[in-house]
C-alpha positions as CSV (number, residue, x, y, z in Angstrom):
1,X,10.2,-12.9,-97.6
2,X,6.6,-12.2,-98.2
3,X,5.2,-9.3,-99.1
4,X,3.1,-8.6,-96.7
5,X,6.0,-9.7,-93.9
6,X,8.1,-7.0,-95.6
7,X,5.3,-4.5,-94.8
8,X,5.5,-5.0,-91.2
9,X,9.2,-5.1,-90.8
10,X,9.3,-1.9,-92.4
11,X,6.6,-0.6,-90.3
12,X,8.6,-1.8,-87.3
13,X,11.8,-0.7,-88.4
14,X,10.1,3.1,-88.1
15,X,9.7,2.7,-84.5
16,X,13.3,4.0,-82.9
17,X,13.1,1.2,-80.8
18,X,13.5,-1.1,-83.6
19,X,15.8,1.3,-85.8
20,X,19.1,-0.6,-85.6
21,X,17.6,-4.1,-85.6
22,X,18.0,-6.7,-88.5
23,X,15.5,-7.7,-90.7
24,X,15.8,-11.4,-88.9
25,X,15.5,-9.7,-85.7
26,X,12.5,-8.0,-86.9
27,X,10.7,-10.8,-88.1
28,X,11.1,-12.7,-84.7
29,X,9.7,-9.7,-83.3
30,X,7.1,-9.3,-85.9
31,X,5.8,-12.8,-84.6
32,X,5.8,-11.8,-80.5
33,X,3.6,-9.0,-80.9
34,X,-0.4,-8.5,-80.9
35,X,-1.3,-5.1,-82.2
36,X,-4.5,-3.2,-80.5
37,X,-6.2,-0.2,-81.0
38,X,-7.4,1.5,-78.2
39,X,-10.1,4.3,-77.7
40,X,-9.3,7.5,-76.1
41,X,-9.8,7.4,-72.2
42,X,-8.9,3.6,-71.9
43,X,-5.7,3.3,-69.4
44,X,-2.9,1.5,-70.3
45,X,-1.5,0.9,-67.0
46,X,-2.3,2.0,-63.7
47,X,-0.3,3.5,-61.0
48,X,0.3,1.0,-58.2
49,X,-0.9,-2.1,-60.1
50,X,1.5,-5.1,-61.3
51,X,1.9,-4.9,-64.7
52,X,2.6,-8.0,-67.1
53,X,2.5,-6.2,-70.3
54,X,5.2,-4.1,-72.7
55,X,3.5,-1.5,-74.7
56,X,4.9,0.0,-78.1
57,X,3.3,3.5,-79.0
58,X,2.3,2.9,-82.9
59,X,-0.2,5.5,-83.1
60,X,-1.5,8.3,-81.0
61,X,-1.1,10.0,-77.6
62,X,-1.1,8.9,-74.3
63,X,-0.7,11.0,-70.9
64,X,1.4,9.9,-68.4
65,X,-0.5,10.5,-64.7
66,X,1.1,10.2,-61.2
67,X,-1.5,10.6,-59.1
68,X,-4.4,12.8,-60.7
69,X,-1.0,15.1,-62.4
70,X,0.0,14.6,-65.8
71,X,3.4,14.5,-66.0
72,X,4.1,13.5,-69.3
73,X,2.9,12.7,-73.0
74,X,4.4,9.5,-75.0
75,X,3.5,9.5,-79.0
76,X,4.2,7.0,-81.4
77,X,7.7,5.2,-81.0
78,X,7.5,5.5,-77.2
79,X,7.3,2.4,-74.8
80,X,6.3,2.0,-70.9
81,X,5.6,-1.2,-68.8
82,X,9.2,-2.1,-68.7
83,X,10.3,-0.9,-65.2
84,X,8.2,-3.2,-63.8
85,X,8.5,-6.1,-65.7
86,X,12.5,-5.5,-65.4
87,X,12.6,-4.7,-61.9
88,X,9.3,-6.6,-60.6
89,X,8.1,-3.7,-59.2
90,X,4.2,-1.9,-59.0
91,X,3.3,0.1,-62.1
92,X,5.3,4.1,-61.2
93,X,2.4,5.7,-63.3
94,X,-1.1,5.5,-64.7
95,X,-1.2,5.9,-68.6
96,X,-4.3,6.8,-70.0
97,X,-4.8,7.1,-73.7
98,X,-5.4,10.8,-74.9
99,X,-6.3,10.1,-78.4
100,X,-7.6,6.9,-80.2
101,X,-4.4,4.6,-80.4
102,X,-2.5,2.1,-81.8
103,X,-0.5,0.0,-79.8
104,X,2.1,-3.1,-80.1
105,X,1.7,-5.2,-76.5
106,X,3.7,-8.2,-75.6
107,X,2.9,-10.2,-72.4
108,X,6.1,-11.4,-69.9
109,X,6.6,-14.4,-71.8
110,X,7.0,-12.0,-75.3
111,X,9.0,-9.5,-73.8
112,X,11.8,-11.8,-72.2
113,X,11.6,-13.3,-75.7
114,X,12.0,-9.9,-77.4
115,X,15.2,-9.2,-75.2
116,X,16.6,-12.7,-75.9
117,X,16.3,-11.8,-80.0
118,X,18.3,-8.9,-80.1
119,X,20.9,-8.1,-77.7
120,X,21.4,-4.3,-79.0
121,X,17.2,-3.9,-77.9
122,X,17.8,-5.2,-74.7
123,X,20.5,-2.7,-74.0
124,X,18.7,0.1,-75.3
125,X,15.3,-1.2,-73.0
126,X,17.4,-1.9,-69.7
127,X,19.0,1.8,-70.4
128,X,16.2,3.7,-70.6
129,X,14.6,1.4,-67.2
130,X,17.3,2.2,-65.5
131,X,17.4,6.0,-66.0
132,X,13.5,6.0,-65.5
133,X,13.6,4.0,-62.2
134,X,16.7,6.0,-60.9
135,X,14.6,9.5,-61.4
136,X,11.8,7.8,-59.7
137,X,13.3,6.4,-56.8
138,X,15.6,9.4,-56.3
């Protein structure tokens, strides 16, 4: 394994979502991810729109808004967008960067490959989505 790849794998392992993944799983995940720098104020998702991305927060903070009301904040290690991709429903909230951010993004195809790359990861993401979706629809 090359030095740069080792550093990337170690960085991915710091994200709670990937903590239990093997080096091989992390190497496959690393090839799927596109890392993006986001300016403060940029919307990562828009409530009511159909999403096509899964987002993992690497650095920075974002606000979660239902209408005009901020209902939560997400930071490093948080992920979003899974509900729309798994349940084929519109985005359930608008998420805006409150600070400059670094995010890892996967499109629908890459997200599906991510779930196939690690059964444990798939289980964690699906469990979170069921919980979040249940809270929204309750």
